[in-house]
C-alpha positions as CSV (number, residue, x, y, z in Angstrom):
1,M,0.0,0.0,0.0
2,D,1.3,3.5,-0.9
3,R,2.5,5.8,1.9
4,L,0.7,9.2,2.0
5,S,2.7,11.9,0.2
6,A,2.0,15.0,-1.9
7,Q,1.9,12.8,-5.0
8,H,-1.1,11.0,-3.6
9,A,-2.9,14.1,-2.4
10,P,-2.8,16.5,-5.3
11,N,-6.1,18.3,-4.4
12,V,-4.9,19.3,-0.8
13,N,-4.6,23.1,-0.2
14,R,-0.9,23.8,0.4
15,P,-0.1,27.3,1.6
16,G,2.9,29.2,0.2
17,K,3.8,31.3,3.2
18,I,5.0,30.3,6.6
19,R,2.9,32.5,8.9
20,V,2.9,30.2,12.0
21,L,5.8,28.8,14.0
22,Q,4.6,25.8,16.1
23,F,6.5,24.5,19.0
24,G,5.5,20.8,19.2
25,E,4.5,18.2,16.6
26,G,2.3,16.0,18.8
27,N,-1.1,14.7,18.2
28,F,-3.0,17.5,19.9
29,L,-1.6,20.4,17.9
30,R,-1.9,18.6,14.6
31,A,-5.5,17.5,15.2
32,F,-6.5,20.9,16.8
33,V,-4.5,24.0,15.8
34,D,-3.3,22.8,12.4
35,E,-6.7,21.3,11.5
36,M,-8.3,24.6,12.2
37,I,-5.8,26.5,10.2
38,D,-6.3,24.1,7.4
39,N,-10.1,24.8,7.6
40,L,-9.4,28.5,7.3
41,N,-7.0,28.0,4.3
42,N,-9.6,25.9,2.5
43,A,-12.5,28.3,3.1
44,E,-10.8,31.7,2.9
45,N,-7.6,31.0,1.0
46,A,-5.7,32.5,4.0
47,D,-2.4,31.1,2.8
48,A,-1.4,30.4,6.4
49,G,1.4,27.8,6.4
50,V,2.8,26.2,9.5
51,C,6.4,25.4,10.3
52,I,6.7,22.9,13.1
53,A,9.6,23.2,15.4
54,Q,10.5,20.0,17.1
55,P,11.4,21.2,20.6
56,L,13.0,18.0,21.9
57,D,16.0,16.0,20.7
58,R,13.8,13.3,19.5
59,G,10.4,13.5,17.9
60,M,8.2,12.8,14.9
61,V,9.4,15.5,12.4
62,D,11.4,12.9,10.3
63,M,8.2,10.8,9.9
64,L,6.3,14.0,8.8
65,R,8.9,14.9,6.3
66,E,8.7,11.4,4.8
67,Q,5.0,12.2,4.1
68,D,5.7,15.8,2.8
69,H,4.3,17.1,6.1
70,L,0.9,15.7,5.2
71,Y,-1.2,13.6,7.6
72,T,-4.8,12.5,8.1
73,V,-7.2,13.7,10.8
74,M,-10.1,11.5,11.6
75,L,-12.8,13.1,13.7
76,R,-15.2,10.5,15.3
77,G,-17.9,10.9,17.8
78,R,-21.5,11.6,18.6
79,E,-23.4,14.7,17.6
80,E,-27.1,15.7,17.7
81,K,-27.9,13.8,14.4
82,G,-26.0,10.7,15.5
83,D,-22.5,9.2,15.2
84,V,-20.2,10.9,12.8
85,K,-16.8,10.2,11.2
86,K,-15.0,12.8,9.1
87,T,-11.7,12.0,7.5
88,R,-9.4,14.3,5.5
89,V,-5.8,15.0,4.8
90,V,-4.5,18.2,6.4
91,G,-2.2,20.4,4.4
92,S,-1.5,23.4,6.6
93,V,1.9,22.2,7.7
94,I,4.5,23.0,5.0
95,D,7.9,22.9,6.7
96,S,9.6,21.7,9.9
97,V,12.8,22.3,11.9
98,K,14.6,20.1,14.4
99,I,15.8,22.6,16.9
100,Y,18.5,20.4,18.4
101,Q,20.0,19.3,15.0
102,E,19.1,22.4,12.9
103,F,19.6,25.3,15.2
104,D,20.9,27.7,12.5
105,K,17.8,26.9,10.4
106,Y,15.6,27.6,13.5
107,L,17.2,31.1,14.0
108,A,16.9,31.8,10.3
109,L,13.2,31.6,10.5
110,A,13.3,34.9,12.4
111,E,14.2,36.5,9.0
112,N,10.8,35.6,7.5
113,D,8.6,38.7,7.3
114,D,5.5,36.5,6.7
115,L,5.9,34.8,10.1
116,R,3.5,36.4,12.6
117,F,2.1,33.8,14.9
118,I,3.8,31.4,17.5
119,V,1.8,28.5,18.8
120,S,3.0,26.1,21.5
121,N,2.0,23.0,23.5
122,T,5.0,22.0,25.5
123,T,2.9,20.5,28.4
124,E,2.1,22.3,31.6
125,A,5.7,22.0,32.7
126,G,6.9,23.8,29.6
127,I,6.1,27.3,30.5
128,V,8.6,27.5,33.4
129,Y,11.5,29.9,33.9
130,T,14.4,27.7,35.0
131,G,17.2,30.3,35.2
132,K,19.5,27.5,33.8
133,D,19.6,28.5,30.1
134,S,22.5,30.4,28.6
135,Y,22.2,32.8,25.5
136,D,25.0,30.8,23.8
137,D,23.3,27.4,24.2
138,A,22.4,25.8,20.9
139,P,19.7,25.2,21.8
140,Q,18.6,26.3,25.2
141,A,17.0,23.5,27.3
142,S,13.7,25.2,28.3
143,F,10.9,26.3,26.0
144,P,11.1,29.9,27.3
145,G,14.9,29.9,26.7
146,K,14.5,28.7,23.1
147,L,11.7,31.2,22.5
148,T,13.6,34.2,24.0
149,R,16.6,33.4,21.9
150,F,14.4,33.3,18.8
151,M,12.7,36.5,19.7
152,H,16.0,38.3,20.3
153,Q,17.1,37.2,16.8
154,R,14.0,38.8,15.4
155,F,14.6,42.0,17.4
156,L,18.2,42.2,16.2
157,L,16.8,42.1,12.6
158,G,14.6,45.1,13.3
159,K,11.5,43.2,12.4
160,K,7.9,43.1,13.6
161,G,7.0,41.1,16.7
162,F,4.7,38.2,17.1
163,I,1.3,37.2,18.3
164,L,1.8,34.2,20.7
165,L,-0.9,31.6,21.2
166,P,0.2,29.2,23.9
167,C,-2.0,26.1,24.2
168,E,-0.6,24.7,27.5
169,L,-3.3,23.7,30.0
170,I,-2.5,26.2,32.7
171,D,-4.5,29.3,33.8
172,D,-3.3,32.6,32.2
173,N,-0.8,30.7,29.9
174,G,-0.1,33.9,27.9
175,Y,0.7,35.9,31.0
176,F,3.1,33.2,32.4
177,L,4.8,32.7,29.1
178,K,5.5,36.4,28.8
179,E,6.8,36.5,32.4
180,A,9.2,33.6,31.6
181,V,10.5,35.4,28.5
182,L,11.0,38.7,30.4
183,K,12.8,36.9,33.2
184,T,15.1,35.1,30.7
185,A,15.8,38.4,28.8
186,A,16.7,40.1,32.1
187,Q,18.9,37.1,33.2
188,W,20.8,37.4,29.9
189,N,21.2,41.2,30.2
190,L,19.7,41.7,26.7
191,G,19.0,45.4,27.4
192,D,16.1,47.8,27.9
193,D,15.4,48.1,24.2
194,F,14.7,44.4,23.9
195,I,12.6,44.4,27.0
196,R,10.6,47.3,25.6
197,W,10.3,45.4,22.2
198,I,8.9,42.4,24.0
199,E,6.4,44.5,25.9
200,E,5.3,46.7,23.0
201,E,5.7,44.7,19.8
202,N,4.4,41.3,20.8
203,I,0.9,40.1,22.0
204,F,0.9,37.2,24.4
205,C,-2.7,35.8,24.3
206,S,-4.0,33.6,27.0
207,T,-6.0,30.7,25.5
208,L,-8.3,27.8,26.4
209,V,-8.2,24.7,24.3
210,D,-10.7,21.8,24.5
211,R,-10.7,18.7,22.3
212,I,-10.2,15.1,23.2
213,V,-7.4,13.8,20.9
214,T,-7.1,10.0,21.0
215,G,-4.0,9.8,18.7
216,F,-2.9,7.1,16.4
217,P,-5.4,4.3,16.4
218,R,-2.9,1.5,16.6
219,S,-5.4,-1.3,17.4
220,E,-7.5,-0.4,14.3
221,V,-4.6,-0.6,11.8
222,P,-4.5,-1.9,9.0
223,G,-8.3,-1.7,8.8
224,I,-8.3,2.1,8.7
225,F,-5.6,2.1,6.1
226,D,-7.7,-0.2,3.9
227,E,-10.6,2.3,4.4
228,I,-8.7,5.4,3.5
229,G,-6.7,3.7,0.7
230,Y,-3.2,4.6,1.8
231,E,-0.8,4.2,4.7
232,D,-0.3,7.1,7.1
233,Q,1.8,6.6,10.2
234,Q,1.0,10.1,11.4
235,L,-2.8,9.7,11.2
236,V,-4.5,11.1,14.3
237,T,-8.0,10.5,15.6
238,A,-10.0,12.9,17.7
239,E,-13.5,13.8,18.7
240,P,-15.5,16.2,16.5
241,F,-16.0,18.7,19.4
242,G,-13.5,21.4,19.6
243,L,-13.2,24.8,21.2
244,W,-10.4,27.4,21.1
245,V,-11.0,30.5,23.2
246,I,-8.4,33.2,22.5
247,E,-8.0,36.3,24.8
248,G,-6.6,39.4,23.1
249,P,-7.2,42.6,21.3
250,A,-9.3,42.8,18.1
251,C,-6.3,42.8,15.8
252,V,-5.6,39.2,16.6
253,R,-8.8,38.1,14.9
254,E,-8.3,40.6,12.1
255,E,-4.9,38.9,11.2
256,L,-6.1,35.3,11.6
257,P,-9.9,35.0,11.6
258,L,-10.0,31.4,12.7
259,D,-13.6,31.8,13.9
260,K,-14.9,32.1,10.3
261,M,-14.7,28.3,9.9
262,N,-14.0,26.9,13.3
263,P,-15.3,26.7,16.9
264,V,-13.1,29.6,17.9
265,I,-14.1,32.4,20.3
266,F,-12.1,35.7,20.4
267,T,-12.7,37.5,23.7
268,D,-11.2,40.0,26.1
269,N,-11.7,37.6,29.0
270,V,-11.1,33.9,28.8
271,K,-11.8,33.2,32.5
272,P,-15.6,32.5,32.2
273,Y,-15.0,29.9,29.5
274,K,-12.2,28.3,31.5
275,L,-14.6,28.2,34.5
276,R,-17.4,26.7,32.3
277,K,-15.0,23.9,31.1
278,V,-13.6,23.1,34.5
279,R,-16.9,23.1,36.3
280,M,-19.2,21.5,33.7
281,L,-16.9,19.1,31.8
282,N,-14.2,18.3,34.4
283,G,-16.5,18.8,37.4
284,A,-19.2,16.5,36.0
285,H,-16.5,13.9,35.2
286,T,-15.1,14.1,38.8
287,T,-18.5,14.0,40.4
288,M,-19.7,11.0,38.4
289,V,-16.6,8.8,38.0
290,L,-16.0,7.4,41.5
291,A,-19.7,7.0,42.3
292,A,-20.2,5.1,39.0
293,Y,-17.2,2.8,39.6
294,M,-18.4,2.0,43.1
295,A,-21.8,1.2,41.4
296,G,-20.1,-1.5,39.3
297,L,-19.3,0.3,36.1
298,D,-16.0,0.6,34.3
299,T,-16.1,3.1,31.5
300,V,-17.7,6.5,30.8
301,G,-19.7,4.8,27.9
302,E,-21.2,2.4,30.4
303,C,-22.1,5.4,32.6
304,M,-24.1,7.0,29.9
305,A,-25.9,3.8,29.1
306,D,-26.8,3.2,32.7
307,E,-30.2,4.7,33.7
308,D,-29.3,5.5,37.3
309,V,-25.8,7.0,36.6
310,R,-27.0,9.0,33.7
311,A,-29.8,10.5,35.7
312,F,-27.4,11.3,38.5
313,L,-25.1,13.1,36.0
314,G,-28.0,15.0,34.5
315,H,-29.2,16.3,37.9
316,A,-25.6,17.2,38.9
317,L,-24.9,19.0,35.6
318,L,-28.2,20.7,35.0
319,D,-29.5,21.5,38.5
320,E,-26.3,22.1,40.5
321,I,-23.4,23.1,38.2
322,M,-25.0,25.0,35.3
323,P,-26.7,27.7,37.4
324,N,-23.3,28.8,38.8
325,V,-21.5,29.4,35.4
326,P,-21.4,33.1,34.6
327,L,-22.2,32.9,30.8
328,P,-25.5,33.4,28.9
329,K,-28.0,30.6,29.5
330,E,-28.0,29.5,25.9
331,E,-24.2,29.1,25.8
332,V,-24.3,27.1,29.0
333,E,-27.1,24.8,27.9
334,S,-25.4,24.2,24.5
335,F,-22.2,23.3,26.3
336,A,-24.1,20.9,28.6
337,M,-25.5,19.1,25.7
338,A,-22.1,18.8,24.1
339,V,-20.7,17.5,27.4
340,C,-23.2,14.6,27.4
341,Q,-22.5,13.9,23.7
342,R,-18.8,13.8,24.4
343,F,-19.3,11.4,27.2
344,E,-21.4,9.2,24.9
345,N,-18.7,9.0,22.2
346,P,-18.6,5.3,21.2
347,F,-15.1,5.7,19.7
348,N,-13.5,6.7,23.0
349,R,-13.1,4.1,25.7
350,H,-12.5,6.1,28.9
351,E,-11.7,3.8,31.8
352,L,-13.1,5.2,35.0
353,L,-10.0,4.0,37.0
354,S,-7.8,6.0,34.6
355,I,-9.9,9.2,35.2
356,A,-9.8,8.5,39.0
357,L,-6.1,9.3,39.2
358,N,-5.5,12.1,41.8
359,S,-9.2,12.5,42.5
360,V,-8.8,14.4,45.7
361,S,-7.0,17.4,44.2
362,K,-9.3,17.2,41.2
363,W,-12.4,17.5,43.4
364,V,-10.9,20.5,45.2
365,A,-10.3,22.3,42.0
366,R,-13.2,21.2,39.9
367,V,-16.2,20.7,42.3
368,L,-15.6,22.4,45.7
369,P,-16.0,26.0,44.3
370,T,-19.3,25.1,42.7
371,L,-20.5,23.4,45.8
372,K,-19.7,26.5,47.9
373,D,-21.5,28.8,45.3
374,Y,-24.6,26.6,45.4
375,I,-24.7,26.7,49.2
376,A,-24.3,30.5,49.2
377,Q,-27.0,30.9,46.7
378,K,-29.6,28.4,48.0
379,G,-28.7,27.9,51.6
380,E,-28.4,24.1,51.3
381,V,-26.0,21.4,50.2
382,P,-26.2,20.3,46.5
383,P,-27.1,16.6,47.0
384,C,-25.4,15.3,43.8
385,L,-22.1,17.2,44.2
386,C,-22.1,16.1,47.8
387,F,-22.7,12.5,46.8
388,G,-19.6,12.7,44.5
389,L,-17.6,13.6,47.6
390,S,-19.2,10.8,49.7
391,A,-18.4,8.3,46.9
392,L,-14.8,9.6,46.8
393,I,-14.4,8.8,50.5
394,M,-15.8,5.3,50.0
395,F,-13.5,4.7,47.0
396,Y,-10.4,5.7,49.0
397,A,-11.2,4.6,52.5
398,G,-9.2,1.6,53.6
399,A,-6.9,1.4,50.7
400,K,-3.8,-0.7,51.6
401,R,-0.5,-1.5,50.1
402,N,-0.3,-4.7,48.2
403,A,2.7,-7.0,47.8
404,E,4.2,-4.7,45.1
405,G,3.9,-1.7,47.3
406,N,0.9,-0.1,45.5
407,Y,-2.3,1.0,47.1
408,E,-5.5,-0.9,46.4
409,A,-9.0,-1.3,47.8
410,L,-11.8,-3.8,47.1
411,R,-15.0,-3.6,45.0
412,D,-17.1,-6.7,45.3
413,G,-14.2,-8.5,46.8
414,K,-11.8,-7.8,44.0
415,P,-8.9,-5.4,44.3
416,Y,-8.7,-2.1,42.3
417,P,-5.8,0.4,42.3
418,V,-6.1,3.7,44.2
419,R,-3.6,6.2,42.9
420,D,-2.9,9.6,44.4
421,D,-0.2,11.4,46.4
422,E,1.4,9.5,49.2
423,Y,-0.1,11.7,51.9
424,V,-3.6,11.2,50.5
425,L,-3.3,7.5,50.3
426,S,-1.7,7.2,53.7
427,A,-4.4,9.3,55.3
428,F,-7.3,7.2,53.8
429,S,-5.5,3.9,54.5
430,K,-6.2,4.6,58.3
431,L,-10.0,4.6,57.5
432,S,-12.4,1.9,56.6
433,C,-15.6,1.8,54.5
434,D,-17.5,0.1,57.4
435,M,-16.6,2.6,60.1
436,P,-19.5,4.4,61.7
437,P,-20.5,7.1,59.2
438,E,-20.1,9.9,61.7
439,T,-16.5,8.8,62.4
440,L,-15.6,8.2,58.8
441,C,-17.0,11.6,57.8
442,Y,-15.3,13.5,60.6
443,A,-11.9,11.9,59.9
444,A,-12.1,12.5,56.2
445,L,-13.5,16.1,56.2
446,S,-11.4,17.4,59.0
447,D,-8.1,16.6,57.3
448,Q,-7.0,20.1,56.1
449,E,-4.0,18.7,54.2
450,L,-6.4,16.7,52.0
451,W,-8.7,19.6,51.0
452,G,-6.8,22.7,51.9
453,Q,-9.3,23.5,54.6
454,D,-11.5,21.8,57.2
455,L,-14.5,20.8,55.1
456,R,-16.6,20.5,58.3
457,E,-16.7,24.3,58.3
458,V,-18.7,24.3,55.0
459,D,-22.3,24.8,56.1
460,G,-24.3,21.6,56.2
461,L,-21.7,19.5,54.5
462,E,-20.7,17.3,57.4
463,Q,-24.3,16.3,58.1
464,A,-25.1,15.7,54.4
465,V,-22.0,13.5,53.8
466,T,-22.6,11.6,57.0
467,E,-26.2,10.8,55.9
468,Q,-25.1,9.7,52.4
469,L,-22.3,7.5,53.9
470,R,-24.9,5.9,56.1
471,D,-27.2,5.3,53.1
472,M,-24.4,3.7,51.1
473,Q,-23.6,1.3,54.0
474,I,-27.3,0.4,54.6
475,L,-29.0,0.7,51.3
476,G,-26.1,0.2,48.8
477,L,-24.5,2.7,46.5
478,R,-27.1,2.7,43.8
479,A,-30.1,3.2,46.1
480,A,-28.2,5.9,47.9
481,M,-27.4,7.6,44.6
482,K,-31.2,7.6,43.7
483,K,-32.0,9.4,46.9
484,T,-29.9,12.4,45.6
485,W,-32.6,13.4,43.1
486,E,-35.7,11.6,44.4
487,K,-36.0,13.9,47.5
């Protein structure tokens, strides 16, 4: 079977100008950013080409070059009209550079007057000022070091600055990237003029990205290759849902109007959209997952097919989470529908135990703020969000080290792994699911190191959790779950 190349994709739109420098060649950026730029090129003839910079010593650039930088994106999932699958070859990537092996080529990109945008996804740990880079390193070890060196090269040439669109999953990613660059420039003593150029000639946008990218479907090859008619070792699968929220001035949209053909929102404040995602998508996940696992289910798909768990999720999402999201009602309702469709995606097998990793810190970040807002607004504890906490306690309580030194607990007499920070696991190992509910609740909620505060101080929470733990012990988890919405 032929390997994908330009020869086999003559009708793919290939831009002529490099307008975007992209740090990272991984699945997410290719199935999200590059796919959206390709949409814009196809619809508006934007001529926006991407040059991928491989930021690590090893990566996938060589494989992309073997395919003339072409690759296939397959979007699969559930939408209002049913299951969908959309497959096409993406042509927005037109060049690449391996920073470690081609540092001179990397710096030479700064001479390109067409280059205006810089995109990155170097993981949450990537936007960190280390203080260990040197200007003369070739290359610098950290992403901010590599970026600062490149921007200084641009400055020395007297050229226009950049619009930076970091996609790392941290709050205020644009702000923190700018801070890291400024600290690096100061460390290297690059002068006030360069600092001023960074501040005045560049726009660091904070962004929010949202798409589940499942990557190369190894278990489905060669069936997919037979289906598409060629071999593509860089093929990437993802869900149809996508959202890119970009915070910045109006000129950003004017220069790259991605929202014309994509689910992109340009705004002056990304925080409400971040809160919507964290509370509705992530918060619903965290609320449902441990309760569903303790009810005998193993995947998110099974949860959505289970009448009791789906009803529990629906009440948590619609009655308790949605009312506390500060966006227009229509936007929130539409997002809630998308959340359910994403959870139903038959092409994604999401194991509940995988999602359960580090659930304590996730609950604090994703659910606790909503629970507090609900209590402040209604003067009572939200029963479903509270039940998610009670189920978490039952999931963790009594976990013990096994022969390999890993923590595990029992469901229906069979062991399951419990994975979290050592302190969390050690604290819960001292508890037991069959302790008196008052004792179990007191011990769990009063541990300030677990939650960052004494949760007994949250109005009504100790009593509500105690009652739910008692119901779980006496009635069983499913019957206790039903009580959350049958009251």
